[in-house]
MARVOFI-41220 format. One record per residue (C-alpha): residue number from 1; x, y, z. Coordinates in Angstrom, 1 decimal, decimal comma, padded with zeros to 4 digits. Layout:
<node><nr>NUM</nr><east>X</east><north>Y</north><up>Z</up></node>
...
This chain:
<node><nr>1</nr><east>-002,7</east><north>037,4</north><up>-022,1</up></node>
<node><nr>2</nr><east>-001,0</east><north>034,0</north><up>-022,3</up></node>
<node><nr>3</nr><east>-003,5</east><north>031,4</north><up>-020,7</up></node>
<node><nr>4</nr><east>-002,3</east><north>028,2</north><up>-019,3</up></node>
<node><nr>5</nr><east>-003,8</east><north>025,2</north><up>-021,9</up></node>
<node><nr>6</nr><east>-005,4</east><north>022,0</north><up>-021,3</up></node>
<node><nr>7</nr><east>-002,2</east><north>019,9</north><up>-021,1</up></node>
<node><nr>8</nr><east>-001,3</east><north>022,5</north><up>-018,7</up></node>
<node><nr>9</nr><east>-004,0</east><north>021,9</north><up>-016,5</up></node>
<node><nr>10</nr><east>-004,4</east><north>018,4</north><up>-016,7</up></node>
<node><nr>11</nr><east>-000,8</east><north>017,9</north><up>-015,6</up></node>
<node><nr>12</nr><east>-001,0</east><north>020,9</north><up>-012,8</up></node>
<node><nr>13</nr><east>-004,4</east><north>018,4</north><up>-011,4</up></node>
<node><nr>14</nr><east>-002,1</east><north>015,4</north><up>-011,7</up></node>
<node><nr>15</nr><east>000,7</east><north>016,8</north><up>-009,8</up></node>
<node><nr>16</nr><east>-001,6</east><north>018,1</north><up>-006,8</up></node>
<node><nr>17</nr><east>-003,8</east><north>015,0</north><up>-007,2</up></node>
<node><nr>18</nr><east>-000,1</east><north>013,1</north><up>-006,4</up></node>
<node><nr>19</nr><east>001,2</east><north>016,0</north><up>-004,1</up></node>
<node><nr>20</nr><east>-001,8</east><north>016,0</north><up>-001,8</up></node>
<node><nr>21</nr><east>-002,1</east><north>012,2</north><up>-001,2</up></node>
<node><nr>22</nr><east>001,6</east><north>012,2</north><up>-000,1</up></node>
<node><nr>23</nr><east>001,2</east><north>015,0</north><up>002,2</up></node>
<node><nr>24</nr><east>-002,1</east><north>014,4</north><up>003,6</up></node>
<node><nr>25</nr><east>-001,3</east><north>012,1</north><up>006,5</up></node>
<node><nr>26</nr><east>001,3</east><north>014,2</north><up>007,9</up></node>
<node><nr>27</nr><east>-001,1</east><north>017,5</north><up>007,5</up></node>
<node><nr>28</nr><east>-003,9</east><north>016,1</north><up>008,9</up></node>
<node><nr>29</nr><east>-002,2</east><north>014,4</north><up>011,6</up></node>
<node><nr>30</nr><east>-000,1</east><north>017,4</north><up>012,4</up></node>
<node><nr>31</nr><east>-003,5</east><north>019,7</north><up>012,3</up></node>
<node><nr>32</nr><east>-005,2</east><north>017,7</north><up>014,4</up></node>
<node><nr>33</nr><east>-002,4</east><north>017,5</north><up>017,5</up></node>
<node><nr>34</nr><east>-001,8</east><north>021,0</north><up>017,3</up></node>
<node><nr>35</nr><east>-005,5</east><north>022,2</north><up>017,3</up></node>
<node><nr>36</nr><east>-006,5</east><north>019,8</north><up>020,3</up></node>
<node><nr>37</nr><east>-003,0</east><north>021,1</north><up>021,9</up></node>
<node><nr>38</nr><east>-004,5</east><north>024,6</north><up>021,6</up></node>
<node><nr>39</nr><east>-007,5</east><north>024,1</north><up>022,7</up></node>
<node><nr>40</nr><east>-006,6</east><north>022,3</north><up>026,0</up></node>
<node><nr>41</nr><east>-003,3</east><north>024,5</north><up>026,7</up></node>
<node><nr>42</nr><east>-005,0</east><north>028,1</north><up>025,2</up></node>
<node><nr>43</nr><east>-008,5</east><north>028,2</north><up>025,6</up></node>
<node><nr>44</nr><east>-011,8</east><north>027,1</north><up>027,5</up></node>
<node><nr>45</nr><east>-012,6</east><north>024,9</north><up>024,8</up></node>
<node><nr>46</nr><east>-011,2</east><north>021,6</north><up>026,1</up></node>
<node><nr>47</nr><east>-014,2</east><north>019,9</north><up>026,5</up></node>
<node><nr>48</nr><east>-014,5</east><north>019,5</north><up>022,7</up></node>
<node><nr>49</nr><east>-011,0</east><north>017,6</north><up>022,8</up></node>
<node><nr>50</nr><east>-012,7</east><north>015,7</north><up>025,6</up></node>
<node><nr>51</nr><east>-015,8</east><north>014,9</north><up>023,2</up></node>
<node><nr>52</nr><east>-013,3</east><north>013,9</north><up>020,2</up></node>
<node><nr>53</nr><east>-011,3</east><north>011,4</north><up>022,3</up></node>
<node><nr>54</nr><east>-014,2</east><north>009,8</north><up>023,9</up></node>
<node><nr>55</nr><east>-015,7</east><north>009,2</north><up>020,6</up></node>
<node><nr>56</nr><east>-012,0</east><north>007,7</north><up>019,3</up></node>
<node><nr>57</nr><east>-012,3</east><north>005,6</north><up>022,5</up></node>
<node><nr>58</nr><east>-015,5</east><north>004,3</north><up>021,4</up></node>
<node><nr>59</nr><east>-014,9</east><north>004,2</north><up>017,8</up></node>
<node><nr>60</nr><east>-010,9</east><north>002,5</north><up>018,5</up></node>
<node><nr>61</nr><east>-012,3</east><north>-001,2</north><up>017,2</up></node>
<node><nr>62</nr><east>-013,6</east><north>-000,2</north><up>013,9</up></node>
<node><nr>63</nr><east>-010,6</east><north>-000,5</north><up>011,8</up></node>
<node><nr>64</nr><east>-010,5</east><north>-004,2</north><up>012,8</up></node>
<node><nr>65</nr><east>-013,9</east><north>-004,7</north><up>012,2</up></node>
<node><nr>66</nr><east>-014,1</east><north>-003,7</north><up>008,4</up></node>
<node><nr>67</nr><east>-013,6</east><north>-000,2</north><up>009,0</up></node>
<node><nr>68</nr><east>-015,8</east><north>002,6</north><up>007,3</up></node>
<node><nr>69</nr><east>-015,6</east><north>003,2</north><up>003,7</up></node>
<node><nr>70</nr><east>-017,1</east><north>006,0</north><up>001,9</up></node>
<node><nr>71</nr><east>-017,9</east><north>005,0</north><up>-002,1</up></node>
<node><nr>72</nr><east>-018,1</east><north>008,9</north><up>-002,9</up></node>
<node><nr>73</nr><east>-014,0</east><north>008,9</north><up>-001,5</up></node>
<node><nr>74</nr><east>-013,5</east><north>006,2</north><up>-003,8</up></node>
<node><nr>75</nr><east>-014,5</east><north>007,7</north><up>-006,6</up></node>
<node><nr>76</nr><east>-013,5</east><north>011,0</north><up>-005,6</up></node>
<node><nr>77</nr><east>-012,6</east><north>012,7</north><up>-009,4</up></node>
<node><nr>78</nr><east>-009,2</east><north>013,8</north><up>-008,0</up></node>
<node><nr>79</nr><east>-007,7</east><north>009,8</north><up>-007,8</up></node>
<node><nr>80</nr><east>-008,4</east><north>009,9</north><up>-011,8</up></node>
<node><nr>81</nr><east>-006,1</east><north>012,4</north><up>-011,7</up></node>
<node><nr>82</nr><east>-003,4</east><north>010,7</north><up>-009,6</up></node>
<node><nr>83</nr><east>-003,6</east><north>007,3</north><up>-011,5</up></node>
<node><nr>84</nr><east>-003,2</east><north>009,4</north><up>-014,9</up></node>
<node><nr>85</nr><east>000,0</east><north>011,2</north><up>-013,3</up></node>
<node><nr>86</nr><east>002,4</east><north>007,8</north><up>-013,9</up></node>
<node><nr>87</nr><east>-000,1</east><north>006,5</north><up>-015,4</up></node>
<node><nr>88</nr><east>-001,3</east><north>003,3</north><up>-013,5</up></node>
<node><nr>89</nr><east>-002,7</east><north>000,2</north><up>-014,8</up></node>
<node><nr>90</nr><east>-003,9</east><north>-003,2</north><up>-013,6</up></node>
<node><nr>91</nr><east>-004,3</east><north>-006,2</north><up>-015,4</up></node>
<node><nr>92</nr><east>-005,2</east><north>-009,6</north><up>-014,6</up></node>
<node><nr>93</nr><east>-004,5</east><north>-012,9</north><up>-015,7</up></node>
<node><nr>94</nr><east>-007,4</east><north>-014,7</north><up>-014,2</up></node>
<node><nr>95</nr><east>-011,3</east><north>-014,2</north><up>-013,3</up></node>
<node><nr>96</nr><east>-012,1</east><north>-014,2</north><up>-009,8</up></node>
<node><nr>97</nr><east>-015,3</east><north>-015,7</north><up>-008,2</up></node>
<node><nr>98</nr><east>-017,2</east><north>-013,4</north><up>-006,1</up></node>
<node><nr>99</nr><east>-017,9</east><north>-016,8</north><up>-003,9</up></node>
<node><nr>100</nr><east>-014,4</east><north>-017,3</north><up>-002,6</up></node>
<node><nr>101</nr><east>-012,4</east><north>-014,7</north><up>-000,2</up></node>
<node><nr>102</nr><east>-008,9</east><north>-013,9</north><up>-001,2</up></node>
<node><nr>103</nr><east>-005,4</east><north>-012,6</north><up>000,3</up></node>
<node><nr>104</nr><east>-003,6</east><north>-010,6</north><up>-002,5</up></node>
<node><nr>105</nr><east>000,2</east><north>-010,0</north><up>-001,7</up></node>
<node><nr>106</nr><east>001,4</east><north>-007,1</north><up>-003,6</up></node>
<node><nr>107</nr><east>005,3</east><north>-006,8</north><up>-004,6</up></node>
<node><nr>108</nr><east>007,1</east><north>-004,5</north><up>-004,1</up></node>
<node><nr>109</nr><east>006,6</east><north>-002,0</north><up>-001,5</up></node>
<node><nr>110</nr><east>008,8</east><north>000,6</north><up>-003,1</up></node>
<node><nr>111</nr><east>008,8</east><north>004,1</north><up>-001,0</up></node>
<node><nr>112</nr><east>005,3</east><north>004,5</north><up>-001,1</up></node>
<node><nr>113</nr><east>003,3</east><north>002,0</north><up>-002,8</up></node>
<node><nr>114</nr><east>001,6</east><north>004,4</north><up>-005,0</up></node>
<node><nr>115</nr><east>000,2</east><north>001,6</north><up>-007,4</up></node>
<node><nr>116</nr><east>-001,2</east><north>-000,6</north><up>-004,5</up></node>
<node><nr>117</nr><east>-003,0</east><north>002,8</north><up>-003,3</up></node>
<node><nr>118</nr><east>-004,3</east><north>003,6</north><up>-006,9</up></node>
<node><nr>119</nr><east>-005,6</east><north>-000,1</north><up>-007,9</up></node>
<node><nr>120</nr><east>-007,1</east><north>-000,9</north><up>-004,4</up></node>
<node><nr>121</nr><east>-008,0</east><north>002,4</north><up>-002,6</up></node>
<node><nr>122</nr><east>-009,7</east><north>003,8</north><up>-005,1</up></node>
<node><nr>123</nr><east>-012,2</east><north>002,8</north><up>-008,3</up></node>
<node><nr>124</nr><east>-010,6</east><north>005,2</north><up>-010,8</up></node>
<node><nr>125</nr><east>-008,2</east><north>002,1</north><up>-012,1</up></node>
<node><nr>126</nr><east>-011,3</east><north>000,2</north><up>-012,8</up></node>
<node><nr>127</nr><east>-010,9</east><north>-002,3</north><up>-009,7</up></node>
<node><nr>128</nr><east>-014,6</east><north>-003,0</north><up>-009,6</up></node>
<node><nr>129</nr><east>-015,0</east><north>-003,6</north><up>-013,5</up></node>
<node><nr>130</nr><east>-011,8</east><north>-005,8</north><up>-013,6</up></node>
<node><nr>131</nr><east>-012,9</east><north>-007,6</north><up>-010,8</up></node>
<node><nr>132</nr><east>-016,9</east><north>-007,6</north><up>-010,4</up></node>
<node><nr>133</nr><east>-018,2</east><north>-008,7</north><up>-007,5</up></node>
<node><nr>134</nr><east>-015,0</east><north>-008,4</north><up>-005,1</up></node>
<node><nr>135</nr><east>-014,8</east><north>-006,1</north><up>-002,5</up></node>
<node><nr>136</nr><east>-011,0</east><north>-004,9</north><up>-001,6</up></node>
<node><nr>137</nr><east>-009,7</east><north>-004,2</north><up>001,6</up></node>
<node><nr>138</nr><east>-006,2</east><north>-002,4</north><up>001,8</up></node>
<node><nr>139</nr><east>-004,7</east><north>-003,6</north><up>005,2</up></node>
<node><nr>140</nr><east>-001,9</east><north>-001,4</north><up>006,6</up></node>
<node><nr>141</nr><east>-000,6</east><north>000,0</north><up>009,7</up></node>
<node><nr>142</nr><east>-002,5</east><north>000,5</north><up>012,7</up></node>
<node><nr>143</nr><east>-000,3</east><north>003,6</north><up>013,5</up></node>
<node><nr>144</nr><east>-002,7</east><north>005,3</north><up>010,9</up></node>
<node><nr>145</nr><east>-005,8</east><north>004,8</north><up>012,9</up></node>
<node><nr>146</nr><east>-004,4</east><north>005,9</north><up>016,3</up></node>
<node><nr>147</nr><east>-005,4</east><north>010,2</north><up>015,2</up></node>
<node><nr>148</nr><east>-009,2</east><north>011,1</north><up>015,2</up></node>
<node><nr>149</nr><east>-010,0</east><north>012,3</north><up>011,3</up></node>
<node><nr>150</nr><east>-006,9</east><north>011,2</north><up>009,8</up></node>
<node><nr>151</nr><east>-008,1</east><north>007,5</north><up>010,6</up></node>
<node><nr>152</nr><east>-011,5</east><north>008,1</north><up>009,0</up></node>
<node><nr>153</nr><east>-010,0</east><north>009,4</north><up>006,0</up></node>
<node><nr>154</nr><east>-007,7</east><north>006,7</north><up>005,7</up></node>
<node><nr>155</nr><east>-010,7</east><north>004,1</north><up>006,3</up></node>
<node><nr>156</nr><east>-012,8</east><north>006,2</north><up>003,7</up></node>
<node><nr>157</nr><east>-011,0</east><north>004,3</north><up>001,1</up></node>
<node><nr>158</nr><east>-011,6</east><north>000,7</north><up>002,4</up></node>
<node><nr>159</nr><east>-008,8</east><north>000,3</north><up>004,5</up></node>
<node><nr>160</nr><east>-008,8</east><north>-001,8</north><up>007,6</up></node>
<node><nr>161</nr><east>-005,8</east><north>-002,7</north><up>010,0</up></node>
<node><nr>162</nr><east>-003,2</east><north>-005,3</north><up>009,0</up></node>
<node><nr>163</nr><east>-003,7</east><north>-006,9</north><up>012,7</up></node>
<node><nr>164</nr><east>-004,6</east><north>-010,5</north><up>013,1</up></node>
<node><nr>165</nr><east>-008,4</east><north>-009,9</north><up>014,3</up></node>
<node><nr>166</nr><east>-008,6</east><north>-007,3</north><up>011,8</up></node>
<node><nr>167</nr><east>-007,8</east><north>-010,3</north><up>009,0</up></node>
<node><nr>168</nr><east>-009,9</east><north>-013,0</north><up>011,3</up></node>
<node><nr>169</nr><east>-013,2</east><north>-010,4</north><up>011,0</up></node>
<node><nr>170</nr><east>-012,8</east><north>-010,0</north><up>007,3</up></node>
<node><nr>171</nr><east>-012,4</east><north>-013,3</north><up>006,7</up></node>
<node><nr>172</nr><east>-015,4</east><north>-014,5</north><up>008,9</up></node>
<node><nr>173</nr><east>-017,7</east><north>-011,9</north><up>009,2</up></node>
<node><nr>174</nr><east>-018,2</east><north>-010,3</north><up>006,1</up></node>
<node><nr>175</nr><east>-019,2</east><north>-013,3</north><up>003,8</up></node>
<node><nr>176</nr><east>-017,3</east><north>-014,3</north><up>000,2</up></node>
<node><nr>177</nr><east>-016,1</east><north>-011,8</north><up>-002,1</up></node>
<node><nr>178</nr><east>-013,4</east><north>-010,2</north><up>-000,2</up></node>
<node><nr>179</nr><east>-010,1</east><north>-009,7</north><up>-001,2</up></node>
<node><nr>180</nr><east>-007,4</east><north>-008,3</north><up>001,5</up></node>
<node><nr>181</nr><east>-004,7</east><north>-006,5</north><up>000,0</up></node>
<node><nr>182</nr><east>-001,0</east><north>-007,0</north><up>002,0</up></node>
<node><nr>183</nr><east>002,2</east><north>-005,4</north><up>000,7</up></node>
<node><nr>184</nr><east>004,3</east><north>-007,7</north><up>002,5</up></node>
<node><nr>185</nr><east>007,5</east><north>-006,4</north><up>002,4</up></node>
<node><nr>186</nr><east>006,6</east><north>-003,0</north><up>004,3</up></node>
<node><nr>187</nr><east>008,6</east><north>-000,4</north><up>005,1</up></node>
<node><nr>188</nr><east>011,8</east><north>-002,7</north><up>005,7</up></node>
<node><nr>189</nr><east>011,3</east><north>-002,9</north><up>001,7</up></node>
<node><nr>190</nr><east>012,1</east><north>000,9</north><up>001,0</up></node>
<node><nr>191</nr><east>016,1</east><north>000,6</north><up>001,1</up></node>
<node><nr>192</nr><east>016,0</east><north>-001,8</north><up>-002,0</up></node>
<node><nr>193</nr><east>013,4</east><north>000,7</north><up>-003,7</up></node>
<node><nr>194</nr><east>016,1</east><north>001,7</north><up>-006,5</up></node>
<node><nr>195</nr><east>015,5</east><north>001,8</north><up>-010,2</up></node>
<node><nr>196</nr><east>016,0</east><north>-001,7</north><up>-011,7</up></node>
<node><nr>197</nr><east>015,7</east><north>-003,4</north><up>-008,2</up></node>
<node><nr>198</nr><east>014,3</east><north>-006,5</north><up>-008,0</up></node>
<node><nr>199</nr><east>014,7</east><north>-007,2</north><up>-004,4</up></node>
<node><nr>200</nr><east>011,5</east><north>-008,2</north><up>-002,2</up></node>
<node><nr>201</nr><east>012,2</east><north>-008,9</north><up>001,5</up></node>
<node><nr>202</nr><east>009,9</east><north>-012,3</north><up>001,7</up></node>
<node><nr>203</nr><east>012,4</east><north>-014,7</north><up>002,9</up></node>
<node><nr>204</nr><east>011,2</east><north>-014,7</north><up>006,5</up></node>
<node><nr>205</nr><east>007,5</east><north>-012,7</north><up>006,0</up></node>
<node><nr>206</nr><east>005,1</east><north>-015,8</north><up>006,5</up></node>
<node><nr>207</nr><east>002,0</east><north>-014,4</north><up>008,7</up></node>
<node><nr>208</nr><east>000,1</east><north>-013,8</north><up>005,3</up></node>
<node><nr>209</nr><east>000,4</east><north>-017,5</north><up>004,4</up></node>
<node><nr>210</nr><east>-000,3</east><north>-018,7</north><up>008,1</up></node>
<node><nr>211</nr><east>-003,5</east><north>-016,4</north><up>008,1</up></node>
<node><nr>212</nr><east>-004,8</east><north>-018,3</north><up>004,7</up></node>
<node><nr>213</nr><east>-004,1</east><north>-021,2</north><up>005,4</up></node>
<node><nr>214</nr><east>-006,2</east><north>-020,8</north><up>009,1</up></node>
<node><nr>215</nr><east>-009,1</east><north>-019,3</north><up>007,0</up></node>
<node><nr>216</nr><east>-008,4</east><north>-021,7</north><up>003,8</up></node>
<node><nr>217</nr><east>-008,5</east><north>-019,0</north><up>001,3</up></node>
<node><nr>218</nr><east>-006,8</east><north>-018,6</north><up>-001,8</up></node>
<node><nr>219</nr><east>-003,5</east><north>-016,7</north><up>-002,1</up></node>
<node><nr>220</nr><east>-003,1</east><north>-014,4</north><up>-005,0</up></node>
<node><nr>221</nr><east>000,4</east><north>-013,1</north><up>-005,8</up></node>
<node><nr>222</nr><east>001,0</east><north>-009,7</north><up>-007,7</up></node>
<node><nr>223</nr><east>003,4</east><north>-007,7</north><up>-009,0</up></node>
<node><nr>224</nr><east>004,1</east><north>-004,0</north><up>-010,1</up></node>
<node><nr>225</nr><east>006,1</east><north>-003,6</north><up>-012,7</up></node>
<node><nr>226</nr><east>007,6</east><north>-000,2</north><up>-012,5</up></node>
<node><nr>227</nr><east>007,0</east><north>000,6</north><up>-008,7</up></node>
<node><nr>228</nr><east>011,0</east><north>001,3</north><up>-008,3</up></node>
<node><nr>229</nr><east>011,6</east><north>003,6</north><up>-010,6</up></node>
<node><nr>230</nr><east>009,6</east><north>006,0</north><up>-009,0</up></node>
<node><nr>231</nr><east>012,2</east><north>007,6</north><up>-007,0</up></node>
<node><nr>232</nr><east>015,7</east><north>007,5</north><up>-006,6</up></node>
<node><nr>233</nr><east>018,1</east><north>007,0</north><up>-003,8</up></node>
<node><nr>234</nr><east>021,5</east><north>008,2</north><up>-002,4</up></node>
<node><nr>235</nr><east>023,2</east><north>005,0</north><up>-001,2</up></node>
<node><nr>236</nr><east>025,8</east><north>006,2</north><up>001,7</up></node>
<node><nr>237</nr><east>029,0</east><north>004,4</north><up>002,3</up></node>
<node><nr>238</nr><east>028,5</east><north>001,2</north><up>003,8</up></node>
<node><nr>239</nr><east>030,0</east><north>001,1</north><up>007,5</up></node>
<node><nr>240</nr><east>030,1</east><north>005,3</north><up>007,2</up></node>
<node><nr>241</nr><east>028,5</east><north>006,9</north><up>010,0</up></node>
<node><nr>242</nr><east>025,4</east><north>008,5</north><up>008,5</up></node>
<node><nr>243</nr><east>025,0</east><north>004,7</north><up>006,9</up></node>
<node><nr>244</nr><east>025,6</east><north>002,9</north><up>010,4</up></node>
<node><nr>245</nr><east>022,4</east><north>005,9</north><up>011,8</up></node>
<node><nr>246</nr><east>020,3</east><north>004,0</north><up>009,4</up></node>
<node><nr>247</nr><east>020,8</east><north>001,1</north><up>010,1</up></node>
<node><nr>248</nr><east>020,6</east><north>001,7</north><up>014,0</up></node>
<node><nr>249</nr><east>017,3</east><north>003,7</north><up>013,3</up></node>
<node><nr>250</nr><east>015,5</east><north>000,7</north><up>011,3</up></node>
<node><nr>251</nr><east>016,8</east><north>-001,9</north><up>014,2</up></node>
<node><nr>252</nr><east>015,2</east><north>000,8</north><up>016,7</up></node>
<node><nr>253</nr><east>011,3</east><north>001,4</north><up>014,9</up></node>
<node><nr>254</nr><east>011,4</east><north>-001,2</north><up>011,6</up></node>
<node><nr>255</nr><east>011,9</east><north>002,1</north><up>009,7</up></node>
<node><nr>256</nr><east>014,7</east><north>002,7</north><up>007,2</up></node>
<node><nr>257</nr><east>015,3</east><north>006,3</north><up>006,8</up></node>
<node><nr>258</nr><east>016,2</east><north>006,8</north><up>003,0</up></node>
<node><nr>259</nr><east>017,7</east><north>010,0</north><up>001,5</up></node>
<node><nr>260</nr><east>015,0</east><north>009,5</north><up>-001,8</up></node>
<node><nr>261</nr><east>014,5</east><north>012,0</north><up>-004,5</up></node>
<node><nr>262</nr><east>012,3</east><north>012,4</north><up>-007,5</up></node>
<node><nr>263</nr><east>011,2</east><north>015,0</north><up>-009,9</up></node>
<node><nr>264</nr><east>010,0</east><north>018,9</north><up>-008,6</up></node>
<node><nr>265</nr><east>007,1</east><north>021,2</north><up>-009,6</up></node>
<node><nr>266</nr><east>009,3</east><north>022,3</north><up>-012,7</up></node>
<node><nr>267</nr><east>010,8</east><north>020,5</north><up>-015,5</up></node>
<node><nr>268</nr><east>014,0</east><north>019,1</north><up>-015,0</up></node>
<node><nr>269</nr><east>013,9</east><north>019,8</north><up>-011,4</up></node>
<node><nr>270</nr><east>014,3</east><north>017,5</north><up>-008,2</up></node>
<node><nr>271</nr><east>011,6</east><north>017,1</north><up>-005,3</up></node>
<node><nr>272</nr><east>009,9</east><north>014,6</north><up>-003,3</up></node>
<node><nr>273</nr><east>007,2</east><north>014,1</north><up>-006,3</up></node>
<node><nr>274</nr><east>007,4</east><north>010,2</north><up>-007,7</up></node>
<node><nr>275</nr><east>008,9</east><north>011,0</north><up>-011,4</up></node>
<node><nr>276</nr><east>006,0</east><north>010,3</north><up>-013,8</up></node>
<node><nr>277</nr><east>006,5</east><north>007,0</north><up>-014,9</up></node>
<node><nr>278</nr><east>004,1</east><north>003,9</north><up>-015,7</up></node>
<node><nr>279</nr><east>003,4</east><north>001,4</north><up>-013,5</up></node>
<node><nr>280</nr><east>001,6</east><north>-001,7</north><up>-014,5</up></node>
<node><nr>281</nr><east>000,5</east><north>-004,6</north><up>-011,6</up></node>
<node><nr>282</nr><east>-000,1</east><north>-007,9</north><up>-012,5</up></node>
<node><nr>283</nr><east>-002,5</east><north>-009,8</north><up>-010,5</up></node>
<node><nr>284</nr><east>-002,0</east><north>-013,4</north><up>-011,0</up></node>
<node><nr>285</nr><east>-003,2</east><north>-016,7</north><up>-010,9</up></node>
<node><nr>286</nr><east>-005,1</east><north>-017,6</north><up>-007,4</up></node>
<node><nr>287</nr><east>-003,6</east><north>-020,5</north><up>-005,0</up></node>
<node><nr>288</nr><east>-006,4</east><north>-022,7</north><up>-003,4</up></node>
<node><nr>289</nr><east>-004,7</east><north>-023,4</north><up>000,3</up></node>
<node><nr>290</nr><east>-006,2</east><north>-026,1</north><up>002,4</up></node>
<node><nr>291</nr><east>-008,1</east><north>-025,1</north><up>005,7</up></node>
<node><nr>292</nr><east>-006,0</east><north>-025,9</north><up>008,6</up></node>
<node><nr>293</nr><east>-006,7</east><north>-024,3</north><up>011,8</up></node>
<node><nr>294</nr><east>-003,1</east><north>-024,2</north><up>013,6</up></node>
<node><nr>295</nr><east>-000,7</east><north>-025,0</north><up>010,7</up></node>
<node><nr>296</nr><east>002,4</east><north>-026,0</north><up>012,0</up></node>
<node><nr>297</nr><east>006,0</east><north>-024,3</north><up>011,0</up></node>
<node><nr>298</nr><east>006,6</east><north>-026,9</north><up>008,5</up></node>
<node><nr>299</nr><east>003,0</east><north>-026,6</north><up>006,7</up></node>
<node><nr>300</nr><east>003,8</east><north>-022,9</north><up>006,8</up></node>
<node><nr>301</nr><east>007,3</east><north>-022,7</north><up>005,2</up></node>
<node><nr>302</nr><east>006,0</east><north>-025,6</north><up>002,5</up></node>
<node><nr>303</nr><east>003,3</east><north>-023,5</north><up>001,0</up></node>
<node><nr>304</nr><east>005,5</east><north>-020,3</north><up>001,8</up></node>
<node><nr>305</nr><east>007,9</east><north>-022,0</north><up>-000,9</up></node>
<node><nr>306</nr><east>004,9</east><north>-022,4</north><up>-003,4</up></node>
<node><nr>307</nr><east>003,7</east><north>-019,0</north><up>-002,9</up></node>
<node><nr>308</nr><east>007,3</east><north>-017,6</north><up>-003,6</up></node>
<node><nr>309</nr><east>007,1</east><north>-020,2</north><up>-006,8</up></node>
<node><nr>310</nr><east>004,1</east><north>-019,0</north><up>-008,3</up></node>
<node><nr>311</nr><east>005,5</east><north>-015,3</north><up>-007,7</up></node>
<node><nr>312</nr><east>008,6</east><north>-015,8</north><up>-009,4</up></node>
<node><nr>313</nr><east>006,8</east><north>-017,4</north><up>-012,6</up></node>
<node><nr>314</nr><east>004,6</east><north>-014,2</north><up>-012,6</up></node>
<node><nr>315</nr><east>007,6</east><north>-012,1</north><up>-012,7</up></node>
<node><nr>316</nr><east>009,3</east><north>-014,5</north><up>-015,7</up></node>
<node><nr>317</nr><east>006,4</east><north>-014,2</north><up>-017,6</up></node>
<node><nr>318</nr><east>006,1</east><north>-010,8</north><up>-017,8</up></node>
<node><nr>319</nr><east>009,5</east><north>-009,1</north><up>-017,1</up></node>
<node><nr>320</nr><east>011,1</east><north>-008,4</north><up>-020,5</up></node>
<node><nr>321</nr><east>007,3</east><north>-006,7</north><up>-021,2</up></node>
<node><nr>322</nr><east>008,2</east><north>-004,1</north><up>-018,4</up></node>
<node><nr>323</nr><east>012,2</east><north>-003,4</north><up>-019,4</up></node>
<node><nr>324</nr><east>013,9</east><north>-006,2</north><up>-017,7</up></node>
<node><nr>325</nr><east>016,4</east><north>-008,6</north><up>-019,1</up></node>
<node><nr>326</nr><east>015,2</east><north>-012,4</north><up>-020,0</up></node>
<node><nr>327</nr><east>018,0</east><north>-013,0</north><up>-017,3</up></node>
<node><nr>328</nr><east>016,9</east><north>-010,7</north><up>-014,5</up></node>
<node><nr>329</nr><east>015,6</east><north>-012,8</north><up>-011,7</up></node>
<node><nr>330</nr><east>013,9</east><north>-011,7</north><up>-008,3</up></node>
<node><nr>331</nr><east>016,1</east><north>-011,5</north><up>-005,3</up></node>
<node><nr>332</nr><east>014,2</east><north>-012,7</north><up>-002,1</up></node>
<node><nr>333</nr><east>016,1</east><north>-011,9</north><up>000,9</up></node>
């Protein structure tokens, strides 16, 4: 009888770790919706749904008040398998003092921000050892906090809402040593997530700079080399029916529906798993900003340009180590 080797078991656990993370939001969300609909429509247990919705209403502001992280969830052993799948690696260029607060802008978004999740929503890539005394808060869309149970699962990793009130709270009510992580390009950057791509949606993304100025905190650029190598996309003919539908859908809901694919569960097959390719995130030098309660548009533009310059320098300094040519440049749109 043939038994799986240790290597096969290790690979299977890594695949499961990535697979469950990618589908967990969908499975938890759909389960919550259908179970509660069933309770209300087909059973006499509708009070259970009422209790859940009442608790949701009472707890509604928690994602904007620092969330509710669970240290045990962040150290979940399965996340180690998740990071090992690619593998993910986090490197710093400068030490950070726990006596200050920071906003870290991570680029690029990629299709699912695998590196951002692995580094800042879990402890398995060594964040606490690399940045001792710093508490990371991943900021994400408020839609993740609309459903009960799903919101608790997301908050357990240390995630909070990306809203202005959430940022204000974290930078004023939680003391010092806090790092707020934002993936500036957001879902709009998905359409440019192709192997070899260095296109960033950043030209008109100035909100994170404005918030840093309002609170006088340091901005930190970070670039994840390899994030855009994890999936391929089928590019439809520009101006064709499907391409026009993609553009229309993006204008409607600000999400670009990509025809992406990766690898499957068996060798040489294709599917929705990311390719197991290394991703290294380089965290750059903190940029100190003055505190200006109501910065003008000109002031925001000035420091936004300074940030882009620092990001370009970070990319240029490390690009040849991670497969890019000396002439490759960041494309800012």
